[in-house]
C-alpha positions as CSV (number, residue, x, y, z in Angstrom):
1,X,0.0,0.0,0.0
2,X,2.8,2.4,0.9
3,X,4.6,1.6,-2.3
4,X,1.5,2.5,-4.3
5,X,1.1,5.7,-2.4
6,X,4.7,6.7,-3.2
7,X,4.2,5.8,-6.9
8,X,1.1,8.0,-6.9
9,X,3.0,10.9,-5.3
10,X,5.7,10.7,-8.0
11,X,3.1,10.5,-10.8
12,X,0.8,13.2,-9.4
13,X,3.1,15.1,-7.1
14,X,2.0,18.6,-8.0
15,X,-1.7,17.8,-7.5
16,X,-1.1,15.9,-4.3
17,X,1.0,18.7,-2.8
18,X,-1.6,21.2,-3.9
19,X,-4.5,19.2,-2.4
20,X,-2.8,18.4,0.9
21,X,-1.6,22.0,1.3
22,X,-5.0,23.5,0.5
23,X,-6.8,21.2,2.9
24,X,-4.2,21.9,5.6
25,X,-4.6,25.7,5.1
26,X,-8.3,25.4,5.3
27,X,-7.9,23.9,8.8
28,X,-8.6,20.2,8.1
29,X,-6.4,17.6,9.8
30,X,-4.3,16.9,6.7
31,X,-0.5,16.9,7.2
32,X,0.5,19.4,4.5
33,X,4.1,19.8,5.8
34,X,5.0,16.1,5.7
35,X,3.8,15.9,2.1
36,X,6.1,18.8,1.3
37,X,9.1,17.1,3.1
38,X,8.5,13.9,1.1
39,X,8.1,15.8,-2.1
40,X,11.4,17.6,-1.3
41,X,13.1,14.2,-1.0
42,X,11.7,13.2,-4.3
43,X,13.0,16.5,-5.8
44,X,16.5,15.7,-4.5
45,X,16.6,12.3,-6.3
46,X,15.1,13.7,-9.5
47,X,11.7,12.1,-9.3
48,X,9.8,15.4,-9.0
49,X,10.5,18.9,-10.3
50,X,10.9,21.8,-7.9
51,X,9.1,23.9,-10.4
52,X,6.0,21.8,-9.9
53,X,6.2,21.3,-6.1
54,X,6.8,24.9,-5.0
55,X,4.2,26.7,-7.2
56,X,1.6,24.1,-6.2
57,X,2.3,24.6,-2.5
58,X,2.4,28.4,-2.7
59,X,-0.8,28.7,-4.7
60,X,-2.7,26.3,-2.4
61,X,-1.4,28.1,0.7
62,X,-2.5,31.5,-0.6
63,X,-5.9,30.3,-1.8
64,X,-6.6,28.6,1.5
65,X,-5.6,31.5,3.7
66,X,-7.4,34.0,1.4
67,X,-10.6,32.1,2.0
68,X,-10.2,32.6,5.8
69,X,-9.2,36.3,5.2
70,X,-12.5,36.9,3.4
71,X,-14.5,35.1,6.1
72,X,-12.7,37.1,8.8
73,X,-13.5,40.4,6.9
74,X,-17.2,39.5,6.8
75,X,-17.7,37.9,10.2
76,X,-15.2,39.7,12.3
77,X,-14.1,38.3,15.7
78,X,-16.9,35.7,15.7
79,X,-15.1,33.4,13.3
80,X,-12.2,33.0,15.8
81,X,-14.4,31.3,18.3
82,X,-15.6,28.9,15.6
83,X,-12.0,28.2,14.5
84,X,-10.8,27.6,18.0
85,X,-13.7,25.3,18.8
86,X,-12.6,23.2,15.8
87,X,-9.0,23.3,17.0
88,X,-7.8,20.3,19.0
89,X,-6.5,22.6,21.7
90,X,-9.1,25.4,21.6
91,X,-8.7,26.7,25.2
92,X,-5.7,28.9,24.5
93,X,-6.2,29.3,20.8
94,X,-7.9,32.7,20.8
95,X,-5.6,34.4,23.4
96,X,-2.4,33.0,22.0
97,X,-3.3,33.9,18.4
98,X,-4.4,37.4,19.3
99,X,-1.3,38.1,21.3
100,X,0.9,36.7,18.6
101,X,-0.7,38.7,15.8
102,X,-0.9,41.9,17.9
103,X,2.8,41.7,18.5
104,X,4.0,40.7,15.0
105,X,1.4,42.5,12.8
106,X,1.6,41.6,9.1
107,X,4.7,39.5,9.7
108,X,2.5,37.1,11.7
109,X,1.3,35.8,8.3
110,X,4.9,34.6,7.7
111,X,6.0,33.5,11.2
112,X,2.5,32.2,12.1
113,X,2.8,29.5,9.5
114,X,5.3,27.7,11.6
115,X,3.2,28.1,14.8
116,X,0.5,25.4,15.3
117,X,-2.9,26.9,16.1
118,X,-1.8,30.4,14.9
119,X,-1.3,29.4,11.3
120,X,-5.0,29.0,10.5
121,X,-6.2,31.8,12.8
122,X,-3.9,34.6,11.5
123,X,-5.6,35.2,8.1
124,X,-9.2,35.7,9.5
125,X,-7.8,38.0,12.3
126,X,-6.1,40.0,9.5
127,X,-9.4,40.2,7.7
128,X,-11.3,41.1,10.9
129,X,-8.8,43.9,11.6
130,X,-9.3,45.4,8.2
131,X,-5.9,44.7,6.8
132,X,-5.7,46.0,3.1
133,X,-6.1,43.2,0.6
134,X,-2.8,44.2,-1.2
135,X,-0.9,44.1,2.1
136,X,-2.4,40.8,3.0
137,X,-1.6,39.2,-0.3
138,X,2.0,40.5,-0.2
139,X,2.6,39.1,3.3
140,X,0.8,35.9,2.5
141,X,2.8,35.3,-0.7
142,X,6.0,35.8,1.3
143,X,4.8,33.5,4.1
144,X,3.6,30.8,1.7
145,X,6.9,30.8,-0.2
146,X,9.0,30.8,3.0
147,X,7.0,27.9,4.5
148,X,7.1,25.9,1.3
149,X,10.8,26.4,0.7
150,X,11.6,25.5,4.3
151,X,9.9,22.1,4.2
152,X,11.0,21.3,0.7
153,X,14.6,22.0,1.7
154,X,14.1,19.8,4.8
155,X,13.2,17.0,2.5
156,X,16.2,17.7,0.2
157,X,18.6,17.7,3.1
158,X,17.3,14.5,4.6
159,X,16.5,12.8,1.3
160,X,18.6,9.7,2.0
161,X,17.0,9.1,5.3
162,X,13.5,9.7,4.0
163,X,14.1,7.3,1.1
164,X,15.2,4.7,3.6
165,X,12.1,5.2,5.8
166,X,9.8,5.0,2.7
167,X,11.5,1.9,1.5
168,X,11.1,0.3,5.0
169,X,7.4,1.3,5.0
170,X,7.0,-0.1,1.5
171,X,8.4,-3.5,2.6
172,X,6.0,-3.5,5.6
173,X,3.1,-3.2,3.2
174,X,-0.3,-3.0,5.0
175,X,1.4,-3.1,8.4
176,X,2.9,0.3,7.5
177,X,-0.5,1.8,7.0
178,X,-1.7,0.4,10.4
179,X,1.5,1.8,12.0
180,X,0.8,5.3,10.6
181,X,-2.8,5.2,11.8
182,X,-1.7,4.1,15.3
183,X,0.8,7.0,15.4
184,X,-1.9,9.4,14.4
185,X,-4.3,8.1,17.0
186,X,-1.6,8.3,19.6
187,X,-0.9,11.9,18.7
188,X,-4.6,12.8,19.0
189,X,-4.8,11.0,22.3
190,X,-1.8,13.0,23.6
191,X,-3.3,16.3,22.5
192,X,-6.6,15.5,24.1
193,X,-4.9,14.5,27.3
194,X,-3.1,17.8,27.4
195,X,-6.4,19.6,26.8
196,X,-8.0,17.8,29.7
197,X,-5.0,18.5,31.9
198,X,-5.3,22.1,31.1
199,X,-9.1,22.2,31.8
200,X,-8.4,20.6,35.2
201,X,-5.7,23.2,36.0
202,X,-8.0,26.1,35.3
203,X,-11.1,24.6,36.9
204,X,-12.6,27.1,39.4
205,X,-15.9,28.5,40.4
206,X,-17.5,30.8,37.8
207,X,-19.9,33.7,38.3
208,X,-22.8,33.8,35.9
209,X,-23.8,36.9,33.9
210,X,-27.0,37.2,35.9
211,X,-25.2,37.0,39.2
212,X,-22.8,39.7,38.1
213,X,-25.6,41.9,36.9
214,X,-27.3,41.4,40.3
215,X,-24.2,42.5,42.2
216,X,-24.0,45.6,39.9
217,X,-27.6,46.5,40.5
218,X,-27.1,46.2,44.2
219,X,-24.3,48.7,44.0
220,X,-21.7,46.3,45.3
221,X,-18.1,47.4,45.0
222,X,-16.7,45.4,42.1
223,X,-13.4,45.3,40.2
224,X,-14.0,44.0,36.7
225,X,-11.1,43.1,34.4
226,X,-11.3,42.6,30.6
227,X,-8.4,40.2,30.0
228,X,-8.8,40.0,26.3
229,X,-5.7,41.0,24.3
230,X,-5.6,44.5,22.7
231,X,-6.0,42.8,19.3
232,X,-9.2,41.1,20.6
233,X,-10.6,44.4,21.9
234,X,-9.8,46.1,18.6
235,X,-11.8,43.5,16.7
236,X,-14.6,43.6,19.2
237,X,-14.9,47.0,20.9
238,X,-17.7,46.0,23.3
239,X,-17.0,45.8,27.0
240,X,-18.9,45.4,30.2
241,X,-19.6,48.8,31.8
242,X,-16.8,49.7,34.2
243,X,-14.4,47.0,33.1
244,X,-10.7,47.8,32.9
245,X,-8.3,46.2,30.4
246,X,-5.7,44.0,31.9
247,X,-2.9,42.1,30.1
248,X,-2.2,38.6,31.5
249,X,1.5,39.5,31.9
250,X,0.6,42.7,33.9
251,X,-1.2,40.8,36.8
252,X,1.8,41.0,39.1
253,X,2.2,44.7,38.4
254,X,-1.3,45.6,39.5
255,X,-2.0,43.1,42.3
256,X,-0.7,45.5,45.0
257,X,-3.5,47.9,44.0
258,X,-6.2,45.4,44.9
259,X,-7.4,44.8,48.4
260,X,-7.9,41.2,49.5
261,X,-11.5,42.2,50.2
262,X,-12.2,43.3,46.7
263,X,-14.8,41.2,44.8
264,X,-13.0,40.7,41.4
265,X,-14.6,39.4,38.2
266,X,-12.4,38.7,35.1
267,X,-13.7,37.9,31.7
268,X,-12.5,37.1,28.2
269,X,-14.1,35.7,25.0
270,X,-12.3,32.4,24.7
271,X,-13.5,28.8,25.0
272,X,-13.8,27.6,28.6
273,X,-12.9,31.1,29.9
274,X,-9.3,29.9,29.6
275,X,-7.6,33.3,29.8
276,X,-9.9,34.5,32.6
277,X,-9.3,31.4,34.6
278,X,-5.6,31.7,34.3
279,X,-5.7,35.3,35.5
280,X,-8.0,34.3,38.4
281,X,-5.5,31.6,39.4
282,X,-2.6,34.1,39.4
283,X,-4.6,36.6,41.5
284,X,-5.7,33.9,43.9
285,X,-2.0,32.8,44.3
286,X,-1.2,36.4,45.3
287,X,-3.9,36.4,48.1
288,X,-6.7,37.9,46.1
289,X,-9.0,35.0,46.6
290,X,-12.3,36.8,46.0
291,X,-12.0,36.5,42.2
292,X,-14.1,34.6,39.7
293,X,-14.1,34.2,35.9
294,X,-17.3,35.2,34.1
295,X,-19.1,32.1,32.8
296,X,-19.5,32.5,29.0
297,X,-17.5,35.7,28.9
298,X,-18.4,38.8,27.0
299,X,-20.6,37.0,24.5
300,X,-22.8,35.5,27.3
301,X,-23.1,38.9,28.9
302,X,-24.3,40.5,25.6
303,X,-26.5,37.6,24.7
304,X,-28.4,38.0,28.0
305,X,-29.3,41.5,27.0
306,X,-27.1,43.2,29.6
307,X,-25.6,46.6,28.6
308,X,-22.3,47.0,27.0
309,X,-20.0,49.9,26.4
310,X,-18.3,50.6,23.0
311,X,-14.7,51.3,23.3
312,X,-12.8,53.5,20.9
313,X,-11.2,51.0,18.5
314,X,-8.5,53.5,17.5
315,X,-7.4,53.6,21.2
316,X,-8.0,50.0,21.9
317,X,-4.9,48.8,20.1
318,X,-2.6,51.4,21.8
319,X,-3.8,51.7,25.3
320,X,-1.6,50.5,28.1
321,X,-2.9,47.2,29.4
322,X,-2.8,47.9,33.1
323,X,-5.4,48.6,35.7
324,X,-3.4,51.3,37.5
């Protein structure tokens, strides 16, 4: 079976690289990079042409990411939650991607291709933030070429070893296919185990949006922190009235301003309130134990019909993320 697959790769290398790369860029669990590495090994031994492999990979990458860019432009921040729910590790997908893109800007379309989780999310964020099409395509073309060349060269450098592995798999026949499936299942099991471990680590009591609204209506003294990234707030300028922006890395800097008696609520807009839960844990470790993440985050608050403030998006990306 493996021998037939290798023969097919040699005969239809361009189309296979194009298809695998396109599906990978669209977010499906297809290993685009390994196909490029194998194709690079085939280039090294003269069984495939570099002028077929590289254009196929670059074109597929640009097309796949352009599709997400258009969706991000039309749907805004909402598409991120959908993408991160589809991700195998969604709990930190939104916050990590927003922070990465906020720091790197357009260059994230290049660097992000080598960062799992960010690679699929970067294009729709660029679209949601209103990046000009010409700028997006320029960065995207550079990123696609860089990514493609890197993995093709990897295959060229290790062509001898890759050929030996392919030959061994070919000799194993059907057993090789079973081995590959088992390795893939083991990888999925490992990622799911990491996700469950993360969920257990951030498990804590939540406050519901109705409970928070009740405390606000009663005039209780509250400290509410919006722990979304500046990029996330730029895409979605809504905020809970009275909330103050707080970067995760700034928690230690502001904790001295908070009394141990303060009732603190933290919210984000990420699956499982992951970022909010992390901030709550850090505050609790500093003795501020009266802190709870908001169940469902900002979306749940707005969906319940509670009031929101609209922040100035021009300022959102530049404001200092502290609560001082």
